[in-house]
FIFI-317498 format. One line per 5 residues: their letters; for each residue x, y, z of N, C-alpha, C. Coordinates in steps of 0.2 Angstrom, whole numbers, padded with zeros to 4 digits, m for minus. Each point is the difference from the previous one (the first is absolute). Last residue first. Example, Ala and Ser with C-alpha at 12.3 -4.5 7.8 and 13.67 -1.06 7.14 Angstrom:
! FIFI-317498
SA> 0064/m0011/0035/0004/0006/0001/m0004/0005/0003  0002/m0028/0000/m0004/0006/0000/0004/0006/0000
***
This chain:
! FIFI-317498
FSKSF> 0085/m0140/0164/m0004/m0003/0003/0000/m0006/m0004  0011/0020/m0005/0003/m0001/0005/m0008/m0009/0004  m0004/0018/m0017/0006/0001/m0003/0004/m0005/0005  m0022/0007/0004/0002/m0003/m0007/0005/m0001/m0002  m0004/0014/0020/0000/m0005/m0001/0000/m0008/m0004
YAKDL> 0007/0027/m0002/0001/m0004/0003/m0003/m0008/0004  m0009/0018/m0018/0009/0003/0002/0003/m0006/0004  m0025/m0006/m0008/0006/0002/m0007/0009/0001/0003  m0017/m0002/0018/0002/m0007/m0004/0004/0003/m0005  m0008/0017/0008/0004/m0002/0007/0003/m0009/m0002
QAFDP> m0019/0013/m0014/0006/0004/0000/0009/m0004/0006  m0025/m0006/0001/0003/m0003/m0007/0007/0005/0000  m0012/0002/0020/0002/m0009/m0001/0007/0003/m0008  m0006/0023/0006/m0003/m0004/0001/0003/m0007/0000  0010/0022/0010/0002/m0003/m0005/m0007/m0006/0002
LTNYH> 0003/0023/0014/0001/m0007/m0001/m0003/m0005/m0005  0004/0025/0008/0003/m0001/m0005/m0001/m0008/m0004  m0014/0013/0023/0000/0002/m0009/0005/0000/m0005  0003/m0010/0021/m0005/m0003/m0002/m0002/0006/m0004  0026/m0004/0002/m0004/0004/0002/m0009/m0001/0000
WKDIV> 0022/m0017/m0004/m0004/0007/m0002/m0004/0001/0006  0025/m0014/m0009/m0005/0000/0005/m0004/0008/m0004  0019/m0023/m0004/m0002/0008/m0002/m0006/0000/0006  0018/m0017/0002/0001/0001/m0009/m0005/0007/0000  0013/m0010/0021/m0005/0008/m0001/m0001/0000/m0009
VGNRL> 0011/m0022/0014/0001/0006/m0001/m0005/0004/m0002  0002/m0021/0009/0005/0005/0006/0000/0006/m0002  m0010/m0020/m0011/0007/0001/0003/0003/0003/0003  m0019/0010/m0012/0001/m0006/m0003/0009/m0002/0007  m0026/0018/m0004/0007/m0004/0003/0002/m0006/m0003
LLVGP> m0014/0024/m0002/m0001/m0006/m0002/0006/m0003/0002  m0017/0018/0010/0006/m0002/m0001/0001/m0007/m0003  m0020/0022/0007/0001/m0007/m0005/0007/m0003/0002  m0021/0020/0014/0008/m0004/m0005/0003/m0005/m0001  m0023/0016/0010/0005/m0007/0001/0004/0004/m0006
NARVM> 0003/0015/0009/m0004/m0005/0005/m0007/m0002/m0004  0026/0009/m0005/m0007/0000/m0002/m0002/m0004/0005  0023/0004/m0005/m0003/0007/0001/m0007/0000/m0001  0021/m0020/0007/m0006/0001/m0007/m0003/0005/0004  0014/m0010/0016/0001/m0002/m0006/m0003/0002/m0008
SKLPV> 0002/0010/0023/0004/0002/m0008/0000/m0005/m0005  m0016/m0002/0018/0000/0008/m0007/0004/m0001/m0002  0001/m0019/0015/m0003/0003/m0007/m0002/0003/m0005  0014/0001/0021/0004/m0006/m0005/m0006/0001/m0004  m0009/0010/0018/0008/0005/m0003/0002/m0004/m0006
ADAFF> m0021/m0009/0012/0002/0005/m0004/0005/0001/m0004  0000/m0026/0011/0003/0009/0003/m0005/0003/m0006  m0007/m0023/m0003/0006/0002/0001/m0002/0006/0005  m0013/m0025/m0011/0000/0006/0006/0007/0003/0000  m0017/m0017/m0017/0005/0000/0004/0001/0009/0002
IETLL> m0019/m0016/m0015/0003/0004/0005/0005/m0003/0004  m0008/m0009/m0025/0000/m0002/0007/0005/0009/0003  m0017/m0001/m0022/0006/m0001/0003/0000/0000/0007  m0019/0002/m0014/0002/m0005/m0001/0008/0000/0004  m0027/0014/0005/0008/m0002/m0003/0005/m0008/0001
RHEDS> m0023/0013/0003/0001/m0007/m0001/0004/0000/m0003  m0007/0019/0010/m0001/m0001/m0007/0002/m0007/m0002  m0009/0001/0021/m0004/0006/m0003/0003/0002/m0008  0015/m0014/0015/m0009/m0004/0003/m0003/0005/m0005  0020/0010/0003/0001/m0008/m0003/m0006/m0001/m0002
IRQAD> 0000/0017/0015/0002/0002/m0007/0000/m0005/m0005  0000/m0005/0023/m0006/0003/m0001/0000/0001/m0007  0018/m0008/0009/m0005/m0005/m0001/m0006/0004/m0002  0018/0013/0005/0004/m0004/m0006/m0008/m0005/0000  m0006/0015/0020/0001/0002/m0008/0002/m0003/m0006
QNSSS> 0005/m0010/0024/m0008/m0001/m0003/m0001/0004/m0007  0024/0000/0005/m0002/m0008/m0002/m0008/0001/m0001  0011/0024/0001/m0002/m0009/0005/m0001/m0006/m0007  0017/0020/m0012/m0007/m0002/0005/m0001/m0003/0006  0019/0004/m0016/m0001/0001/0006/m0006/0001/0002
TLLVA> 0009/m0016/m0022/m0003/0007/0002/0002/0000/0009  0002/m0016/m0024/0005/0003/0005/m0007/0007/0003  m0006/m0022/m0018/0000/0006/0002/0003/0001/0007  0004/m0019/m0023/m0001/0001/0006/m0002/0009/0002  0001/m0020/m0018/0001/0005/0002/m0001/m0001/0007
RMNYA> 0010/m0017/m0023/m0002/0002/0008/m0002/0006/0003  m0004/m0018/m0022/0002/0004/0002/m0002/0004/0006  m0006/m0016/m0017/0000/m0002/0007/0005/0005/0003  m0009/0003/m0024/0008/m0001/0004/0001/m0003/0006  m0020/0008/m0011/0001/m0004/m0006/0007/m0002/0001
EAAKR> m0014/0009/0017/m0003/m0008/m0005/0005/0000/m0005  0005/0017/0014/0000/m0009/0005/m0004/m0002/m0004  0003/0020/m0010/0008/m0003/0000/m0002/m0006/0004  m0020/0012/m0002/0001/m0003/m0005/0007/m0003/m0001  m0009/0011/0020/0000/m0006/m0002/m0001/m0006/m0007
VLTNI> 0010/0021/0010/0003/m0002/0001/m0006/m0008/m0001  m0005/0022/m0009/0005/m0002/m0002/0001/m0008/0004  m0016/0009/0007/m0004/m0003/m0005/0007/m0003/m0003  0004/0013/0018/m0003/m0008/0002/m0003/m0004/m0006  0009/0025/m0002/0002/m0003/0002/0000/m0011/0001
TDLAK> m0017/0017/m0002/0004/0000/m0006/0007/m0005/0002  m0015/0005/0019/m0002/m0003/m0005/0002/m0001/m0008  0011/0015/0016/m0001/m0007/m0001/m0003/m0005/0000  m0004/0022/m0007/0005/0000/m0003/0004/m0010/0001  m0017/0013/0012/m0001/m0003/m0008/0005/m0002/m0001
LNTKN> 0003/0007/0021/m0007/m0006/m0002/0000/m0003/m0008  0018/0017/0011/m0007/0002/m0002/m0001/m0009/m0002  0012/0007/0025/0001/m0002/m0005/m0005/0002/m0008  0001/0003/0026/0000/0006/m0004/0001/m0002/m0010  m0003/m0016/0021/m0005/0005/0000/0003/0006/m0007
LDWAV> 0016/m0015/0003/m0007/m0005/m0002/m0007/0006/m0001  0028/0005/0002/m0007/m0001/0003/m0006/m0002/m0002  0021/m0006/m0015/0001/0002/0011/m0004/0001/0004  0004/m0013/m0023/m0007/0005/0003/0001/0001/0009  0012/m0014/m0025/0002/0004/0007/m0006/0007/0001
VVLNY> 0003/m0026/m0017/m0002/0005/0003/0003/0004/0006  0011/m0018/m0017/0001/0003/0006/m0004/0004/0003  0006/m0021/m0016/m0005/0009/m0001/0000/m0001/0006  0018/m0017/m0014/m0005/m0002/0005/m0003/0010/0002  0016/m0019/m0016/m0004/0007/0001/m0004/m0002/0005
YPNAI> 0019/m0016/0003/m0003/0001/m0005/m0004/0007/0001  0017/m0008/0017/0002/0001/m0007/m0004/m0001/m0005  m0002/0011/0026/m0003/m0006/m0004/0004/0001/m0006  0004/0013/0019/0005/m0003/m0005/m0004/m0005/m0002  m0015/0017/0015/0006/0003/m0003/0004/m0004/m0007
VQRTF> m0015/m0012/0015/m0005/0006/m0006/0006/0002/m0002  0011/m0014/0015/m0004/m0005/m0003/m0007/0007/m0004  0017/0010/0016/0000/m0004/m0008/m0002/m0004/m0002  m0011/0010/0018/0002/0003/m0003/0004/m0002/m0007  m0014/m0009/0019/m0001/0000/m0007/0005/0002/m0003
DEGNA> m0004/m0004/0028/0005/0002/m0005/m0002/m0001/m0007  m0019/0001/0021/0006/m0006/m0004/0005/0004/m0004  m0024/0008/0013/0007/0002/m0001/0006/m0004/m0001  m0022/m0005/m0002/0002/m0004/0005/0007/0006/0003  m0011/0007/m0020/m0005/0002/0003/0002/m0005/0008
DTILL> 0018/0002/m0017/m0007/m0001/m0002/m0004/0002/0004  0025/0012/m0008/m0003/m0006/0004/m0007/m0004/m0002  0026/0016/m0006/m0010/m0001/m0001/m0002/m0008/0002  0021/0024/0001/m0004/m0007/0004/m0005/m0002/m0003  0019/0020/m0003/m0005/m0002/m0005/m0001/m0009/0003
DPIPI> 0018/0020/0004/m0008/m0002/0003/m0006/m0005/m0001  0024/0009/m0011/0002/m0002/0007/m0007/m0004/0004  0009/0009/m0025/m0006/m0003/0001/0000/m0004/0009  0019/0012/m0010/m0002/0003/m0002/m0010/m0002/0001  0023/m0004/0015/m0002/m0004/m0005/m0005/0007/m0004
QYGKK> 0022/0012/0009/m0005/0000/0003/m0005/m0009/m0007  0024/0004/0013/m0003/m0001/m0005/m0007/0001/0002  0012/0011/0020/0003/m0004/m0004/m0004/0000/m0009  0007/0014/0022/m0004/m0001/m0005/0003/m0003/m0006  0005/0004/0031/0005/m0004/m0008/m0006/m0001/m0006
VLKTE> m0005/0004/0023/0005/0002/0001/0004/m0001/m0009  m0024/0003/0016/0002/m0001/m0007/0005/0004/0001  m0013/m0010/0020/0002/0005/m0002/0004/0000/m0007  m0018/m0009/0019/0003/m0004/m0005/0003/0007/m0002  m0005/m0004/0027/m0001/0003/m0007/0003/m0003/m0004
PDGII> m0011/m0013/0024/0005/0004/m0003/m0002/0003/m0008  m0015/m0001/0022/0002/m0002/m0007/0005/0003/m0004  m0002/0001/0030/m0003/0003/m0007/0001/m0005/m0005  0019/m0004/0018/m0008/0005/m0001/m0002/0001/m0006  0021/m0016/0011/m0004/0002/m0006/m0009/0002/0000
EWNED> 0026/m0003/0020/m0007/m0002/m0002/m0004/0004/m0007  0024/m0004/0019/m0004/0003/m0008/m0007/m0003/m0002  0015/m0011/0018/m0001/0007/0002/m0003/0007/m0005  0008/m0026/m0004/m0007/0001/0003/m0002/0008/0006  0017/m0010/m0023/0000/0006/0004/m0007/m0002/0005
KWIEE> 0005/m0010/m0023/0002/m0005/0007/m0001/0005/0008  m0004/0009/m0022/m0005/m0003/0001/0002/m0006/0007  0016/0015/m0011/m0005/0003/0005/m0005/m0004/0003  0020/m0001/m0015/m0003/m0009/0005/m0003/0005/0005  0012/0010/m0020/0000/0000/0008/m0002/m0003/0003
ALYVK> m0005/m0004/m0023/0008/0001/m0001/0002/0000/0007  m0024/0002/m0002/0003/m0008/m0003/0008/0001/0003  m0011/0022/0000/m0004/m0004/0004/0001/m0009/0001  0007/0013/m0019/0001/0006/0008/0002/m0006/0005  m0013/m0004/m0019/0008/0000/m0002/0003/0001/0008
DSVKK> m0022/0008/m0002/m0001/m0005/0000/0009/m0006/m0003  m0004/0026/0011/m0002/m0007/m0008/0002/m0004/0004  m0008/0019/0018/0007/m0003/m0004/m0001/m0005/m0005  m0004/0024/0020/m0006/m0005/m0006/0007/m0004/m0005  m0008/0009/0031/0003/0001/m0009/m0001/m0005/m0006
EENST> m0006/0008/0029/0001/m0002/m0009/0001/0002/m0005  0001/m0003/0033/0002/0003/m0007/m0001/m0003/m0008  m0006/m0004/0024/m0005/0002/m0002/0000/0000/m0008  0012/m0009/0019/0004/0008/m0001/m0007/0003/m0002  0001/m0023/0003/0000/0002/0006/0000/0007/0000
KHRLT> m0003/m0015/m0018/m0005/m0003/0005/0001/0006/0005  0006/0006/m0025/0004/m0004/0006/m0004/0002/0004  m0010/0001/m0026/0001/0002/0007/0002/m0003/0006  m0002/0002/m0031/0002/m0007/0007/0001/0008/0004  m0007/m0002/m0028/m0001/0005/0007/0000/m0004/0009
YIIEY> 0007/m0007/m0030/m0005/m0002/0008/0003/0005/0004  m0002/m0003/m0027/0004/0003/0004/m0006/m0001/0008  0011/m0011/m0027/m0007/0000/0006/0002/0003/0007  0006/0001/m0029/0005/m0002/0005/m0010/0001/0007  0004/m0005/m0030/m0003/0004/0008/0004/m0002/0002
QDGEA> 0002/0002/m0028/0002/m0003/0005/m0003/0005/0008  m0008/m0007/m0026/0002/0003/0006/0003/m0001/0006  0006/m0018/m0021/m0006/0006/0002/0001/0006/0003  0015/m0017/m0018/m0002/0005/0008/m0007/0004/0000  0012/m0015/m0021/0000/0006/0003/m0005/0000/0006
GEPLT> 0007/m0022/m0012/0007/0004/0000/m0003/0009/0002  m0016/m0015/m0010/0004/0000/0002/0006/0003/0002  m0025/0008/m0001/0004/m0001/m0004/0006/m0005/0003  m0022/0003/0010/0004/0004/m0002/0005/m0004/m0002  m0027/m0001/m0005/0008/m0002/0003/0003/0004/0000
MLTPL> m0021/0005/m0010/m0003/0001/0005/0006/m0008/0006  m0001/0006/m0025/0002/0009/0002/m0003/m0002/0007  0002/m0020/m0012/0005/0002/0000/0001/0009/0003  m0017/m0011/m0005/0000/m0004/0004/0007/0002/0003  m0014/0009/m0017/0000/0007/0007/0006/m0006/0003
DAGKR> 0003/0008/m0020/m0001/m0007/m0001/m0002/m0002/0007  m0006/0019/m0021/0004/m0001/0007/0001/m0006/0001  m0011/0009/m0018/0007/m0001/m0003/0002/m0001/0009  m0017/0015/m0002/0000/m0003/m0004/0005/m0001/0000  m0002/0009/0023/0000/0001/m0007/m0002/m0006/m0007
YPLFD> 0001/0003/0027/m0003/m0002/m0004/m0003/0002/m0007  0013/0012/0017/0003/m0006/0000/m0005/m0006/m0003  m0001/0028/m0006/0001/m0005/0007/m0001/m0006/m0002  0001/0018/m0016/0005/0000/0004/0000/m0005/0007  m0013/0005/m0028/0003/m0001/0008/0004/m0001/0003
IFPLY> m0012/0015/m0021/0007/m0006/0005/m0003/0000/0006  m0017/0009/m0010/0003/m0002/m0006/0005/m0002/0002  m0021/m0006/0015/0008/0006/m0001/0001/m0001/m0006  m0025/m0007/0000/0005/m0004/0003/0008/0006/0002  m0027/0006/m0004/0003/m0005/m0004/0006/m0006/0003
NVTYI> m0014/0020/0010/m0003/m0006/m0006/0000/m0004/m0003  0014/0018/0011/m0003/m0004/0004/m0005/m0005/m0002  0013/0013/m0015/0006/m0006/0003/m0006/m0005/0009  m0006/0020/m0015/m0001/m0007/m0004/0000/m0006/0004  0000/0021/0011/m0009/m0003/m0001/0001/m0005/m0005
GVGLS> 0019/0012/0003/m0001/m0002/0005/m0006/m0004/0002  0008/0014/m0019/0003/m0006/0001/m0002/m0004/0005  m0012/0020/m0005/m0001/m0010/m0006/0004/m0003/0001  0003/0023/0012/m0004/m0003/0003/m0002/m0008/m0004  0016/0016/m0009/0001/m0002/0006/m0005/m0003/0003
VVILA> m0006/0005/m0021/0006/m0003/0001/0001/m0002/0007  m0015/0017/m0005/m0003/m0007/0000/0005/m0005/m0002  0007/0020/0009/m0003/m0001/0002/m0003/m0008/0001  0012/0013/m0019/0003/m0003/0006/m0002/m0003/0003  m0012/0012/m0017/0003/m0009/m0002/0004/m0003/0005
VSVIA> m0007/0021/0007/m0005/m0004/m0001/0001/m0005/m0002  0015/0016/m0001/m0001/m0002/0007/m0007/m0003/0000  0006/0007/m0021/0008/m0005/0002/m0005/m0002/0007  m0013/0016/m0008/m0002/m0005/m0006/0005/m0007/0004  0003/0024/0009/m0007/m0004/0002/0001/m0009/m0003
QTYGD> 0017/0018/m0009/0002/m0005/0009/m0007/m0004/0001  m0006/0013/m0023/0007/m0009/0001/0003/0000/0009  m0015/0017/m0002/m0002/m0006/m0004/0002/m0004/0001  0013/0017/0006/m0005/0000/0005/m0005/m0006/m0003  0025/0010/m0006/m0007/m0001/m0001/m0004/m0004/0001
STIPK> 0024/0002/0001/m0005/0007/0008/m0008/0000/m0007  0024/m0018/0006/m0005/0004/m0007/m0004/0000/0004  0016/m0008/0010/0002/m0002/m0005/m0002/0004/m0006  m0001/0009/0023/m0003/m0004/m0001/0004/m0001/m0008  0011/0013/0022/m0004/0003/m0007/m0002/m0010/m0001
IRHKN> 0009/0010/0024/m0001/m0006/m0004/m0005/0004/m0005  0006/0012/0017/0005/m0002/m0004/m0004/m0003/m0003  m0010/0005/0018/m0003/0002/m0003/0004/0003/m0005  0005/m0015/0019/m0006/m0002/m0007/m0003/0006/m0004  0018/m0003/0018/0001/0001/m0005/m0005/m0001/m0006
VFIVL> m0003/m0009/0024/0005/0008/0001/m0001/0006/m0008  m0006/m0025/m0001/m0003/0004/0002/0001/0006/0000  0015/m0016/m0007/m0004/0001/m0002/m0006/0007/0002  0018/m0007/0014/0001/0003/m0003/m0004/0002/m0003  m0006/m0015/0014/0000/0007/0001/0003/0006/m0005
IFVLL> 0000/m0024/m0006/m0010/0002/m0002/0004/0009/0004  0019/m0013/0001/0000/0001/m0007/m0007/0004/0001  0005/m0007/0021/0005/0004/0000/m0002/0003/m0010  m0015/m0020/0008/0001/0008/0003/0004/0005/0001  0008/m0023/m0007/m0008/0003/m0007/m0002/0007/0004
ILDKG> 0016/m0011/0015/0003/0002/m0007/m0006/0005/m0005  m0006/m0013/0017/0001/0006/0002/0006/0003/m0002  m0013/m0022/m0005/m0003/0005/0000/0004/0008/0001  0012/m0020/m0001/m0001/0002/m0005/m0004/0005/m0001  0003/m0008/0022/0006/0004/m0004/0000/0002/m0005
FSQWP> m0018/m0013/0009/0000/0008/0003/0009/0004/m0002  m0003/m0026/m0009/m0003/0006/0000/m0003/0006/0001  0016/m0016/0010/0000/0005/m0008/m0003/0003/m0002  m0004/m0007/0021/0004/0005/0001/0000/0002/m0006  m0014/m0020/0000/m0005/0007/0000/0007/0005/0001
TLPIA> 0007/m0018/m0017/m0002/m0002/0008/m0004/0009/0000  0002/m0012/m0022/0000/0007/0003/m0001/m0005/0006  m0003/m0010/m0025/m0001/m0003/0008/0006/0007/0003  m0008/m0005/m0027/0004/0006/0005/m0001/0000/0009  m0015/m0012/m0015/0005/m0001/m0005/0007/0003/0004
DGFCG> m0024/m0002/0008/0006/m0005/0003/0008/m0001/m0007  m0012/0026/0006/m0005/m0008/0002/0006/m0005/m0002  0005/0023/0005/0001/m0002/m0010/m0004/m0008/0000  m0004/0012/0022/0002/0004/m0003/0000/m0001/m0008  m0004/m0014/0020/m0002/0001/m0007/0002/0005/m0004
CSTVV> 0006/m0004/0023/m0004/0004/m0002/m0005/0000/m0006  0010/m0018/0022/0003/0004/m0009/m0006/0002/0001  m0002/m0009/0022/0009/m0001/m0004/m0001/0003/m0008  m0015/0009/0020/m0003/0000/m0008/0010/m0002/m0002  m0003/0008/0025/m0005/m0004/m0002/m0002/m0003/m0009
EFFAS> 0020/0012/0015/m0001/m0005/m0001/m0008/m0004/m0002  0006/0022/0008/m0003/m0002/0004/0002/m0008/m0004  0013/0014/m0013/m0002/0003/0011/m0004/m0007/0003  0000/0000/m0024/0006/m0002/0002/0000/0001/0007  m0019/0006/m0010/m0001/m0006/0001/0008/m0003/0002
YFTLF> m0007/0023/0001/m0003/m0004/0005/0002/m0007/m0003  0009/0013/m0014/0005/0000/0005/m0006/m0002/0006  m0008/m0001/m0022/0006/m0003/0000/0003/0000/0006  m0020/0013/m0004/0000/m0008/0001/0006/m0003/0001  0000/0023/m0003/0000/m0003/0007/m0005/m0007/0000
TFFLI> 0006/0007/m0022/0008/0003/0006/m0002/m0004/0007  m0016/0003/m0017/0007/m0006/m0003/0004/0000/0008  m0013/0019/m0003/m0006/m0006/0001/0005/m0008/0004  0011/0021/m0010/m0003/0001/0005/m0003/m0006/0005  0003/0001/m0026/0004/m0003/0004/0001/0000/0007
LLLLG> m0020/0009/m0011/0002/m0005/0001/0004/m0004/0003  m0007/0023/m0003/0001/m0003/0004/0000/m0008/0001  0013/0012/m0017/0001/0001/0010/m0005/m0003/0003  m0006/m0003/m0023/0007/0000/0002/0001/0000/0009  m0017/0012/m0008/m0001/m0007/m0002/0006/m0006/0004
WAVAR> 0005/0024/m0005/m0008/0000/0005/0001/m0007/0000  0009/0005/m0016/0005/0002/0003/m0004/m0003/0006  m0013/m0001/m0018/0006/m0005/0000/0005/0002/0006  m0014/0017/m0006/m0007/m0004/0004/0005/m0007/0000  0011/0018/m0010/0001/0002/0006/m0009/m0006/0004
SWFGL> 0010/0001/m0025/0003/m0004/0007/m0001/0004/0007  m0008/m0008/m0025/m0007/0001/0008/0006/0002/0006  0012/m0010/m0022/m0005/0000/0001/m0003/0003/0009  0023/m0009/m0011/m0002/0009/0003/m0008/0001/m0001  0012/m0023/m0005/m0003/0005/m0004/0000/0007/0003
LLLAG> 0006/m0016/0014/0006/m0002/m0005/m0006/0005/m0006  m0012/0000/0018/0006/0002/0003/0006/0000/m0005  m0020/m0012/m0005/0001/0006/0000/0004/0005/0005  0001/m0022/0000/0000/0000/m0006/m0001/0007/m0001  0000/m0009/0020/0008/0001/m0001/m0001/0000/m0009
LLIEL> m0021/0000/0013/0004/0004/0002/0007/0004/m0003  m0014/m0021/m0006/m0003/0007/m0004/0004/0006/0005  0004/m0022/0008/0001/0000/m0010/0000/0007/m0002  m0005/m0003/0024/0006/0000/0000/0001/0001/m0008  m0022/m0005/0004/0000/0007/0001/0009/0003/0001
GCIVV> m0007/m0025/m0005/m0002/0008/m0006/0001/0005/0003  0003/m0016/0017/0005/0000/m0006/m0002/0004/m0007  m0016/0001/0020/0007/0002/0002/0005/m0001/m0007  m0023/m0008/m0004/0001/0006/0002/0009/0005/0001  m0007/m0024/0003/0002/0002/m0008/0000/0008/m0001
AIPVA> m0004/m0011/0022/0009/0001/m0004/0002/0000/m0008  m0022/0001/0012/0003/0006/0002/0009/m0001/m0002  m0016/m0017/m0005/m0002/0004/m0003/0002/0011/0003  0006/m0022/0010/0001/m0002/m0007/m0002/0006/m0004  m0006/m0001/0025/0007/0001/m0002/0000/0001/m0008
YDNLF> m0020/m0003/0011/0000/0005/m0002/0007/0001/m0002  m0009/m0017/0017/m0005/0002/m0006/0002/0004/m0008  0009/0005/0023/0002/m0007/m0004/m0003/m0001/m0008  m0004/0017/0017/0002/0001/m0006/0005/m0005/m0001  m0008/0001/0022/m0004/0001/m0004/m0002/m0001/m0007
TLHFV> 0021/0001/0016/m0004/m0006/m0003/m0004/m0002/m0006  0014/0017/0016/m0005/0002/m0006/m0004/m0007/m0004  0019/0006/0019/m0008/m0002/0002/m0005/0003/m0008  0025/m0002/0003/m0002/0008/m0001/m0009/m0001/0002  0015/m0020/m0004/0002/0004/0005/m0003/0006/m0001
HFYEE> m0011/m0013/m0015/0003/m0003/0006/0001/0002/0005  0002/0008/m0022/m0006/0004/0004/m0001/m0006/0006  0020/m0005/m0011/0003/0009/0002/m0010/0001/0005  0000/m0021/m0013/0006/0002/0004/0001/0006/0006  m0012/m0003/m0020/m0003/m0001/0004/0003/m0002/0005
LKYGF> 0011/0009/m0019/m0007/0003/0002/m0002/m0003/0006  0012/m0016/m0014/0005/0007/0006/m0003/0006/0004  m0012/m0017/m0016/0000/m0002/0006/0005/0004/0006  m0004/0011/m0020/m0005/0000/0002/0002/m0005/0007  0015/m0003/m0017/0002/0009/0003/m0008/m0001/0005
GTPDN> m0002/m0019/m0015/0005/0001/0005/0003/0004/0007  m0014/0002/m0021/m0003/m0004/0007/0003/m0003/0005  0009/0016/m0019/m0004/0005/0004/m0003/m0007/0008  0018/m0001/m0023/m0003/m0005/0006/m0003/0006/0006  0008/0007/m0016/0001/m0003/m0004/m0001/m0008/0001
AKILG> 0003/0024/0011/m0010/m0003/m0007/0002/m0005/m0002  0019/0007/0012/m0008/m0001/0005/m0003/m0003/m0004  0018/0007/m0012/0001/m0005/0003/m0005/m0005/0003  m0002/0021/m0010/m0001/m0003/m0003/m0001/m0007/0001  0004/0019/0016/m0005/m0001/m0005/0000/m0004/m0001
SFVFL> 0022/0005/0004/m0004/m0003/0005/m0007/m0001/0000  0011/0011/m0018/0002/m0007/0002/m0002/m0005/0005  m0005/0025/m0006/m0003/m0005/m0002/0002/m0008/0001  0009/0016/0013/m0007/m0002/0001/m0005/m0003/m0005  0026/0004/m0002/m0002/m0003/0005/m0007/m0002/0002
LGTFI> 0003/0017/m0018/0004/m0006/m0003/m0001/m0005/0008  m0004/0021/0004/m0005/m0003/m0006/0002/m0004/m0001  0016/0008/0015/m0005/m0001/0003/m0006/m0002/m0005  0018/0005/m0010/0002/m0006/0006/m0006/0003/0004  0000/0014/m0016/0003/m0006/m0003/m0003/m0004/0005
RAFGL> 0000/0020/0010/m0007/0003/m0004/0003/m0011/m0005  0017/0008/0014/m0005/0001/0003/m0006/m0003/m0003  0017/0009/m0014/0001/m0005/0002/m0003/m0005/0004  m0001/0023/m0007/m0004/m0006/m0004/0001/m0006/0004  0003/0017/0013/m0006/m0002/m0001/m0001/m0003/m0007
IYNIR> 0021/0006/0006/m0001/m0004/0005/m0006/m0002/0001  0008/0015/m0017/0004/m0007/m0002/m0003/m0006/0005  m0007/0024/0000/m0003/m0002/m0004/0003/m0008/m0003  0008/0015/0018/m0006/m0005/0002/m0004/m0001/m0005  0021/0007/m0006/0003/m0004/0004/m0007/m0002/0003
TKGM> m0004/0017/m0014/0004/m0004/m0003/m0001/m0006/0004  m0003/0020/0009/m0006/m0001/m0002/0003/m0009/m0003  0018/0012/0009/m0004/m0003/0006/m0010/m0003/m0005  0017/0016/m0013/0004/m0010/0002/m0004/m0004/0007
***
């Protein structure tokens, strides 16, 4: 009876852990570039910024490892090695999520990518539950029976799983995510996503003042509401010391795109003019011109030239690089795009490519492309332009 109960518990632990690891790995492998950005945050926290240039390859390997370990666990192959791999991986993840939550250094762990955002404490709780199941698997690894005992079959299936596990991430890095969970996805109405809907309430905050009594030196903290309601400001015995603190009281509606500000070199706001253009316009995103694919930028420039010649279409380049770098690249490559500037964070969310291209019309994302999948002018003209101009 005892062995039967253990087998049931072990079976459940294998299925739950295996499926969760495969799911988690596939979700992140759908967008390893985004997961790479998250890894860069951890590298910064632990002073490992020399790894930033390798963040995306590391992300691909981690995603592939999760998928592989989960699948092998479900199949029962290489049980001892898989049990050790799972244990080491979950101990590493548990440490990271606890560190992030306790020290408030990374606000989202990226465990399930942008598909299912989790707070650090939620991620830590999830990892603790997984740790329990993985300990059950580790202790009982000798009980795990493979679905086939044929070594040749196990080897062939394992190699195929390695290829698939790594292949998904490699594909999406060089093209685009299969499913876009970000607010700049195809079909998104950007102006709507940048504003608070009518009737919705945003986050509510209160301001905390630190007061000190001039005679007794007593100190106390009061909210702005108490400060005004009790008319403490009229009492000359109390003075405000230090800077006021801002405290979140109630979480409200979260605007999907809260941080997009597009400016020219002089700092003038062109956000609405660029985003809400009523005609087709090409938005080239190269968030870091020092790391962008210059050959791809030349290809995009050829597309822009043909579109401008045929339809007098507007094309803009959005970057977070300096004006000096932007002008230098523009002069060297004779770019025909107008140059505007924005923070790197929203630009990285627009398209997972450097450079990438968005086709906008009246604020709606009609389509978007990685530079490896960019169609030529004839294809775009047939699909979009010739039907509208």
